[in-house]
C-alpha positions in Angstrom: -19.6 5.5 27.9 -18.1 8.8 26.6 -20.1 11.9 27.2 -20.6 14.5 24.4 -18.5 16.9 26.5 -15.5 14.5 26.2 -15.6 14.5 22.4 -12.8 16.7 20.9 -15.1 18.3 18.2 -13.3 19.7 15.2 -13.5 23.4 14.6 -14.5 24.7 11.2 -10.9 24.8 9.8 -10.0 21.3 11.2 -13.3 20.0 9.6 -12.4 21.6 6.3 -8.9 20.1 6.4 -10.3 16.7 7.3 -12.7 16.7 4.4 -10.0 17.9 1.9 -7.7 15.1 3.2 -10.5 12.5 2.7 -11.3 13.7 -0.8 -7.7 14.2 -1.8 -6.6 10.7 -0.6 -9.6 9.1 -2.2 -9.2 10.7 -5.7 -5.4 10.1 -5.5 -5.6 6.4 -4.7 -8.5 6.0 -7.2 -6.5 7.6 -10.0 -3.3 5.6 -9.2 -5.4 2.4 -9.1 -7.1 3.3 -12.4 -3.8 4.0 -14.1 -2.4 0.6 -13.0 -5.5 -1.3 -14.0 -5.8 0.3 -17.4 -2.2 0.1 -18.4 -1.1 -3.1 -16.6 -4.1 -5.1 -15.4 -3.2 -4.9 -11.8 -4.6 -2.9 -8.9 -2.9 -0.7 -6.3 -3.1 -3.4 -3.6 -1.6 -5.9 -6.0 1.1 -3.4 -7.0 2.0 -2.9 -3.4 2.3 -6.6 -2.8 4.6 -6.9 -5.8 6.8 -4.1 -4.5 7.1 -5.8 -1.1 8.0 -9.1 -2.7 10.5 -7.5 -5.0 12.3 -6.0 -2.0 12.4 -9.2 0.0 15.3 -11.6 0.1 14.7 -14.2 -2.6 11.6 -12.1 -3.6 9.6 -14.2 -1.0 7.7 -13.2 2.1 5.7 -15.3 4.5 2.0 -14.7 3.9 1.3 -13.4 7.4 4.2 -11.0 7.3 3.1 -9.8 3.9 -0.4 -9.1 5.2 1.1 -7.1 8.1 3.5 -5.2 5.7 0.7 -4.0 3.5 -1.8 -3.4 6.3 -4.4 -5.9 5.0 -6.2 -8.8 6.5 -4.7 -12.2 6.0 -7.8 -13.3 4.1 -7.6 -10.3 1.8 -3.9 -11.0 1.0 -4.7 -14.7 0.5 -7.4 -13.8 -2.0 -5.1 -11.3 -3.8 -2.2 -13.7 -4.0 -4.6 -16.4 -5.4 -5.5 -14.0 -8.3 -1.8 -13.1 -8.9 -0.9 -16.8 -8.8 -3.5 -17.5 -11.5 -1.8 -14.9 -13.7 1.6 -16.4 -13.1 2.8 -13.3 -11.3 3.4 -15.0 -7.9 3.6 -18.5 -6.7 3.1 -19.9 -3.2 5.6 -22.2 -1.5 6.7 -23.5 1.9 8.7 -21.1 3.9 12.4 -21.8 3.7 13.1 -21.0 7.3 10.8 -23.5 9.0 8.8 -25.3 6.3 5.5 -24.9 8.2 4.3 -21.5 6.8 3.5 -20.5 3.3 5.4 -17.8 1.4 4.4 -15.8 -1.6 7.2 -15.6 -4.2 7.4 -13.1 -7.0 8.0 -14.9 -10.3 10.2 -13.7 -13.1 7.1 -12.8 -15.1 5.8 -11.0 -12.0 9.0 -9.0 -11.7 8.6 -8.0 -15.4 5.0 -6.8 -14.7 6.3 -4.8 -11.7 9.1 -3.2 -13.7 6.6 -2.0 -16.3 4.0 -0.9 -13.8 6.5 1.0 -11.7 7.0 3.6 -14.4 3.3 4.3 -14.5 2.9 4.3 -10.7 5.9 6.6 -10.0 4.9 9.0 -12.7 1.4 9.2 -11.2 2.7 9.7 -7.7 5.0 12.5 -9.0 2.4 14.2 -11.2 -0.6 13.9 -8.8 1.1 14.4 -5.4 4.8 15.4 -5.5 4.4 18.2 -8.1 1.6 19.7 -6.0 3.7 20.3 -2.9 7.0 22.0 -2.1 9.7 20.3 0.0 8.5 21.6 3.3 4.9 20.5 2.7 6.1 17.0 1.7 8.2 16.8 4.9 5.2 17.9 7.0 3.0 15.3 5.3 5.6 12.6 5.9 5.9 13.5 9.6 2.2 13.6 10.1 1.6 10.2 8.4 4.5 8.6 10.2 3.0 9.6 13.5 -0.4 8.4 12.4 1.1 5.0 11.5 3.0 4.8 14.7 -0.1 5.6 16.8 -2.4 3.3 15.0 -0.1 0.5 13.8 2.6 0.7 16.5 5.4 0.7 14.0 8.4 2.9 13.3 8.9 3.9 9.6 
């Protein structure tokens, strides 16, 4: 068991930055999600799945790989894909490489939804984040979040 003396307590400035980070990421993601839901009827997690599918060969990804790519549990991705499938945005099929796994495939209708939603999403990212930082600040943010992802997720980005 860790002792209280082993805990790397945050100083006042680190605590302030942490709280601003939490608040900023929460309101940013909430606003991006609200914009997509209001204008296109899809959520941020659904949008991210559509983006990943659109970038994949044949617009298809094995479900397990998709869950890993978007950092969600397999059950959460399965639930999300089921909703998108009901809307005709994606379909599920056997994996082409071995026939044993299940892939999610972006439909032509889904690609159209993504094309429309992308304008809303990118405009939001620009207006809410990019426009509020200079180039050096964006670089610093990118470096920090890359290290966080490498540390916690073990991946290079």
